[in-house]
Legacy VTK file of the C-alpha trace (Angstrom):
# vtk DataFile Version 3.0
C-alpha trace
ASCII
DATASET POLYDATA
POINTS 391 float
15.725 -3.373 13.642
14.036 -5.476 10.967
10.382 -4.657 10.496
8.072 -7.657 10.367
4.697 -7.808 8.680
1.774 -10.214 8.616
-0.512 -10.222 5.555
-3.770 -12.165 5.748
-5.594 -13.358 2.640
-8.717 -15.415 2.055
-8.762 -16.827 -1.468
-11.815 -15.501 -3.337
-12.551 -16.028 -7.025
-9.557 -18.355 -7.322
-6.690 -15.907 -7.850
-7.519 -12.199 -7.651
-7.214 -11.396 -3.950
-4.315 -13.793 -3.529
-2.561 -12.268 -6.523
-2.657 -8.814 -4.960
-1.512 -10.023 -1.533
1.297 -12.138 -2.992
2.598 -9.227 -5.081
2.455 -6.941 -2.045
4.284 -9.475 0.129
7.029 -9.869 -2.467
7.510 -6.144 -2.913
7.585 -5.391 0.815
10.227 -8.056 1.285
12.418 -7.531 -1.763
12.312 -3.738 -2.013
11.737 -2.626 1.587
13.549 -5.340 3.529
10.459 -6.390 5.483
10.275 -9.824 7.074
6.878 -10.943 5.735
4.561 -13.748 6.759
1.718 -14.354 4.316
-1.247 -16.183 5.831
-3.394 -17.946 3.213
-6.468 -20.140 3.677
-6.073 -22.122 0.429
-2.651 -23.578 -0.355
-3.944 -25.612 -3.300
-4.931 -22.488 -5.219
-1.651 -20.847 -4.242
0.234 -23.815 -5.694
-1.589 -23.321 -9.003
-0.470 -19.692 -9.049
3.120 -20.428 -8.029
4.626 -23.833 -8.773
7.163 -23.270 -5.985
4.430 -23.589 -3.348
3.909 -27.049 -1.853
0.174 -27.437 -1.202
0.828 -30.180 1.366
2.857 -27.970 3.708
1.260 -25.740 6.329
4.399 -23.590 6.661
7.112 -22.964 4.073
9.519 -20.356 2.771
9.099 -19.041 -0.745
11.422 -16.345 -2.092
12.333 -15.215 1.421
8.684 -14.952 2.475
7.164 -17.190 5.123
3.912 -18.661 3.788
1.493 -20.193 6.292
-1.873 -21.897 6.107
-4.518 -20.468 8.430
-8.069 -21.301 9.368
-9.855 -19.998 12.457
-7.013 -19.640 14.913
-3.229 -19.439 14.768
-1.096 -21.517 17.049
1.156 -19.364 19.234
0.579 -16.104 17.324
3.428 -13.577 17.265
2.145 -10.501 15.408
4.606 -8.370 13.496
5.005 -4.612 13.536
2.675 -4.241 10.566
-0.524 -6.223 10.054
-2.392 -6.082 6.747
-5.878 -7.511 6.481
-6.482 -8.327 2.832
-9.852 -7.119 1.552
-11.737 -7.265 4.820
-10.935 -10.869 5.738
-11.415 -10.981 9.539
-8.273 -11.615 11.539
-8.236 -14.662 13.829
-9.465 -13.688 17.288
-6.436 -15.084 19.105
-4.166 -13.125 16.746
-6.066 -9.940 17.620
-5.704 -10.751 21.298
-1.970 -11.244 20.816
-1.787 -7.833 19.128
-3.372 -6.163 22.175
-0.806 -7.779 24.474
2.228 -6.250 22.751
4.019 -3.306 24.406
3.564 -1.391 21.156
0.568 -2.457 19.108
1.141 -3.098 15.416
0.108 -0.704 12.670
-3.027 -2.380 11.322
-4.206 -1.761 7.757
-7.366 -3.023 6.083
-6.428 -3.261 2.398
-9.578 -2.442 0.428
-10.598 -3.115 -3.158
-9.537 -0.773 -5.939
-12.006 1.816 -7.200
-11.899 5.159 -9.011
-15.086 6.360 -7.314
-15.025 9.877 -5.880
-15.600 8.829 -2.278
-12.391 6.764 -2.139
-10.122 9.764 -1.575
-12.192 10.851 1.434
-12.192 7.391 3.010
-8.570 6.468 2.376
-6.625 6.358 5.635
-9.643 6.665 7.916
-9.363 4.937 11.276
-11.878 2.706 13.030
-11.599 1.159 16.512
-12.100 -2.585 16.702
-15.248 -3.233 18.768
-13.722 -6.040 20.861
-10.135 -4.949 21.354
-10.182 -1.183 20.878
-7.275 -1.477 18.448
-7.256 1.020 15.602
-7.416 -0.223 12.039
-6.736 2.064 9.086
-8.616 1.650 5.820
-6.205 1.556 2.904
-7.715 2.219 -0.500
-5.662 1.623 -3.644
-6.398 4.209 -6.297
-5.398 6.281 -9.268
-4.609 9.613 -7.566
-2.127 10.955 -5.018
-4.939 11.139 -2.448
-5.278 7.340 -2.384
-3.044 4.415 -1.466
-1.593 3.999 -4.963
-1.190 0.908 -7.147
1.211 -2.011 -6.842
4.238 -1.240 -9.009
7.639 -2.797 -8.467
10.660 -0.516 -8.682
12.025 -1.938 -11.942
8.698 -2.873 -13.535
8.409 -0.099 -16.111
12.056 -0.072 -17.179
11.926 -3.861 -17.584
8.753 -3.508 -19.631
10.303 -0.870 -21.886
13.344 -3.054 -22.510
11.121 -6.018 -23.364
8.798 -4.104 -25.685
11.704 -2.581 -27.596
13.539 -5.886 -28.127
11.968 -8.397 -30.530
14.595 -10.930 -29.496
13.335 -10.898 -25.907
9.772 -11.164 -27.174
10.594 -14.088 -29.466
12.359 -15.927 -26.649
9.333 -15.405 -24.399
6.807 -16.597 -26.965
8.920 -19.656 -27.714
9.253 -20.535 -24.030
5.498 -20.465 -23.437
4.805 -22.575 -26.525
3.772 -20.019 -29.174
6.958 -19.591 -31.262
5.107 -18.113 -34.262
3.328 -15.367 -32.281
5.237 -12.496 -33.879
4.067 -13.587 -37.326
0.477 -12.585 -36.508
-0.717 -9.140 -37.485
-2.089 -8.524 -33.983
-1.940 -10.349 -30.659
-4.678 -10.496 -27.993
-4.562 -11.988 -24.521
-7.883 -13.228 -23.171
-8.206 -13.582 -19.396
-11.832 -13.063 -18.419
-14.783 -14.514 -16.587
-17.398 -16.421 -18.547
-18.541 -13.949 -21.201
-20.979 -14.496 -24.063
-19.304 -11.616 -25.954
-16.213 -13.755 -26.535
-17.727 -15.593 -29.483
-18.529 -12.346 -31.301
-14.988 -11.088 -30.824
-13.538 -14.321 -32.197
-15.950 -14.280 -35.145
-14.851 -10.761 -36.077
-11.155 -11.596 -35.830
-11.620 -14.730 -37.928
-13.336 -12.708 -40.669
-10.692 -9.981 -41.020
-8.051 -9.767 -43.719
-5.230 -9.312 -41.227
-4.218 -12.308 -39.132
-4.809 -12.347 -35.380
-3.533 -14.485 -32.527
-5.623 -14.833 -29.369
-3.833 -16.455 -26.428
-6.010 -17.821 -23.641
-4.456 -18.788 -20.300
-6.317 -21.803 -18.970
-9.202 -20.502 -16.890
-12.854 -19.549 -16.849
-12.977 -17.946 -20.303
-11.839 -21.163 -21.947
-15.346 -22.671 -21.822
-16.646 -19.881 -24.079
-13.759 -20.462 -26.484
-14.600 -24.173 -26.576
-18.234 -23.450 -27.402
-17.190 -21.074 -30.179
-14.727 -23.613 -31.609
-17.043 -26.588 -31.228
-14.340 -28.426 -29.291
-14.367 -29.628 -25.722
-11.499 -30.222 -23.343
-9.006 -27.751 -24.800
-5.693 -27.946 -22.968
-2.500 -25.853 -22.864
-0.696 -26.293 -26.157
-3.895 -26.792 -28.160
-4.764 -24.528 -31.078
-7.890 -23.620 -32.995
-7.622 -21.991 -36.434
-10.597 -20.370 -38.156
-10.135 -17.962 -41.043
-7.587 -15.315 -40.150
-7.656 -16.234 -36.453
-5.494 -18.594 -34.432
-6.436 -19.287 -30.817
-3.697 -20.763 -28.638
-4.332 -22.150 -25.155
-1.673 -21.363 -22.555
-0.965 -22.866 -19.152
-1.609 -20.688 -16.142
1.409 -18.372 -16.047
3.550 -17.135 -13.181
3.178 -13.498 -12.195
6.331 -12.487 -14.043
5.381 -14.341 -17.206
1.855 -12.971 -17.110
3.343 -9.463 -17.028
5.401 -10.343 -20.102
2.310 -11.678 -21.844
0.540 -8.364 -21.277
3.575 -6.474 -22.585
3.815 -8.737 -25.642
0.186 -8.364 -26.779
-1.439 -5.491 -28.635
-4.606 -5.584 -26.541
-5.404 -7.384 -23.294
-8.720 -8.628 -21.931
-8.360 -8.812 -18.150
-10.597 -9.445 -15.178
-10.998 -8.530 -11.527
-8.309 -6.356 -9.946
-4.828 -7.861 -10.134
-4.683 -8.395 -13.907
-6.542 -5.100 -14.407
-3.744 -3.170 -12.708
-0.990 -5.108 -14.450
-2.591 -4.398 -17.831
-2.372 -0.679 -17.139
1.358 -0.987 -16.521
1.647 -2.787 -19.869
0.822 0.468 -21.682
-1.466 -1.403 -24.040
-5.223 -1.035 -24.600
-7.276 -3.184 -22.245
-10.750 -4.612 -21.935
-11.722 -4.923 -18.281
-14.195 -7.633 -17.310
-15.084 -6.277 -13.907
-16.160 -8.693 -11.174
-19.996 -8.674 -11.013
-21.393 -7.382 -7.708
-24.777 -7.329 -6.032
-27.167 -4.556 -7.089
-24.949 -3.890 -10.122
-22.412 -1.980 -8.004
-19.696 -3.012 -10.472
-21.232 -0.760 -13.125
-20.592 2.266 -10.910
-16.950 1.222 -10.574
-16.623 0.675 -14.307
-18.053 4.093 -15.150
-15.834 5.726 -12.514
-12.733 4.221 -14.119
-13.800 5.221 -17.629
-14.362 8.784 -16.405
-11.065 8.865 -14.480
-8.928 7.759 -17.417
-10.923 9.779 -19.926
-10.451 12.892 -17.803
-6.664 12.543 -17.936
-5.863 11.319 -21.459
-7.794 11.524 -24.754
-9.394 8.127 -25.393
-11.503 7.325 -28.488
-15.164 7.027 -27.494
-15.392 3.549 -28.989
-13.258 2.183 -26.143
-15.871 3.060 -23.529
-18.600 1.668 -25.764
-16.780 -1.634 -26.136
-16.018 -1.821 -22.400
-19.710 -1.469 -21.591
-20.729 -3.976 -24.260
-18.030 -6.417 -23.107
-19.413 -6.337 -19.573
-22.979 -6.760 -20.833
-21.855 -9.856 -22.714
-22.707 -8.557 -26.178
-20.809 -6.463 -28.721
-21.564 -6.071 -32.421
-19.200 -6.890 -35.254
-19.170 -3.197 -36.185
-18.137 -2.224 -32.659
-15.212 -4.635 -32.706
-14.105 -3.366 -36.113
-14.350 0.249 -34.919
-12.202 -0.631 -31.928
-9.525 -2.190 -34.132
-9.603 0.814 -36.478
-8.744 3.038 -33.489
-5.867 0.916 -32.207
-3.117 3.527 -32.811
-4.991 6.150 -30.783
-5.920 3.608 -28.100
-2.307 2.481 -27.764
-1.145 6.079 -27.435
-3.767 6.705 -24.749
-2.734 3.581 -22.833
0.893 4.713 -22.856
-0.006 8.202 -21.644
-2.200 6.764 -18.893
0.568 4.431 -17.707
3.022 7.346 -17.526
0.472 9.406 -15.616
-0.042 6.648 -13.049
3.720 6.200 -12.654
3.967 9.728 -11.239
2.055 8.570 -8.143
3.837 6.688 -5.333
3.330 2.943 -5.581
1.181 1.137 -3.025
3.964 -0.645 -1.140
6.014 2.554 -0.792
2.932 4.442 0.384
2.248 1.764 2.982
5.778 2.000 4.345
5.652 5.793 4.492
2.406 5.565 6.431
3.898 2.933 8.726
6.868 5.189 9.477
4.597 8.131 10.252
2.543 6.003 12.640
5.494 4.461 14.460
7.173 7.819 14.964
4.315 9.101 17.112
2.765 5.838 18.311
2.526 5.648 22.129
3.012 2.476 24.100
0.021 0.170 24.332
-2.470 1.862 26.686
-3.961 -1.529 27.617
-0.757 -2.944 29.091
-1.107 -3.104 32.872
-4.831 -2.266 32.867
-6.129 -5.825 32.690
-7.747 -5.174 29.299
-4.910 -6.470 27.142
LINES 1 392
391 0 1 2 3 4 5 6 7 8 9 10 11 12 13 14 15 16 17 18 19 20 21 22 23 24 25 26 27 28 29 30 31 32 33 34 35 36 37 38 39 40 41 42 43 44 45 46 47 48 49 50 51 52 53 54 55 56 57 58 59 60 61 62 63 64 65 66 67 68 69 70 71 72 73 74 75 76 77 78 79 80 81 82 83 84 85 86 87 88 89 90 91 92 93 94 95 96 97 98 99 100 101 102 103 104 105 106 107 108 109 110 111 112 113 114 115 116 117 118 119 120 121 122 123 124 125 126 127 128 129 130 131 132 133 134 135 136 137 138 139 140 141 142 143 144 145 146 147 148 149 150 151 152 153 154 155 156 157 158 159 160 161 162 163 164 165 166 167 168 169 170 171 172 173 174 175 176 177 178 179 180 181 182 183 184 185 186 187 188 189 190 191 192 193 194 195 196 197 198 199 200 201 202 203 204 205 206 207 208 209 210 211 212 213 214 215 216 217 218 219 220 221 222 223 224 225 226 227 228 229 230 231 232 233 234 235 236 237 238 239 240 241 242 243 244 245 246 247 248 249 250 251 252 253 254 255 256 257 258 259 260 261 262 263 264 265 266 267 268 269 270 271 272 273 274 275 276 277 278 279 280 281 282 283 284 285 286 287 288 289 290 291 292 293 294 295 296 297 298 299 300 301 302 303 304 305 306 307 308 309 310 311 312 313 314 315 316 317 318 319 320 321 322 323 324 325 326 327 328 329 330 331 332 333 334 335 336 337 338 339 340 341 342 343 344 345 346 347 348 349 350 351 352 353 354 355 356 357 358 359 360 361 362 363 364 365 366 367 368 369 370 371 372 373 374 375 376 377 378 379 380 381 382 383 384 385 386 387 388 389 390
């Protein structure tokens, strides 16, 4: 029997939550044979992420996955065997009611945000009854240890990355295809995908002043405004370039998931933001600068420090990396700090590779989800509400 799954996603901060849910949907379908329906509340943003999505259609197939627009209610809901609530987005009430009416209620997961904080291991997998329906939902926490829900990692991701990083021909073909054919001529390559950040100008100033040439590639997005201010140019578009001193800045279009992975693999250091690109940068086995999503009461600082401690407790990382990460998130880093970071690039690259190999030992998130699903279905009784009038 084919297992069916419904994944619900509300688009927050343009791409991050949707990026995670779309990767999960693809992996469940392509690697685990699941019939997946992805419910999204913003097709226009989805179409920017994936050119194969038609923003005018409420229902469509994309890569074997059914993609549907949803608002408050779903017409004629037919819940699958597995229901995943992306990052606490509330399920439509009539969908919940349809879940309670099934002879065997679905396995219901609440996919939480990624954190390295200590409490995550204790909360991962905990169950909570829904106050209106009595259905049990399980809290699923991605994480960096075997006691968490793991990280998204496709089956062939790391072997494909290794092939790409060891083959300059593949790299040259990639750079040419995305409009930067001379990328390999630069002494170092940076990717810059961040929120608005006043530290960007200092980084670019340092790179422009060095003896060795640098290329900074900027996918069109929120960080581009800071680049424009630094360059004294407005309205930069994909294909545009800015050259100052030893630095060339190239503006890229928004890339597909697969091409963004290749960009991370092809660069020497990657500035990333939020959660999806943060995880993908770790699989790139390259040093990263994480611009964490700002939260109320500075809760993001706790998450940042937890990650720095987690990675630093597993692999030896030069202290300057943590210093730069903190300065990057404060929006200010000195020229000396940037130069110290660059001087430690060999050690930072070695640490990033060791960390990626360490993470690869853990089961990936999609596989962990399916193992949990199997364990739940094996012992799951029939719906106790059927025949009681409460369904």
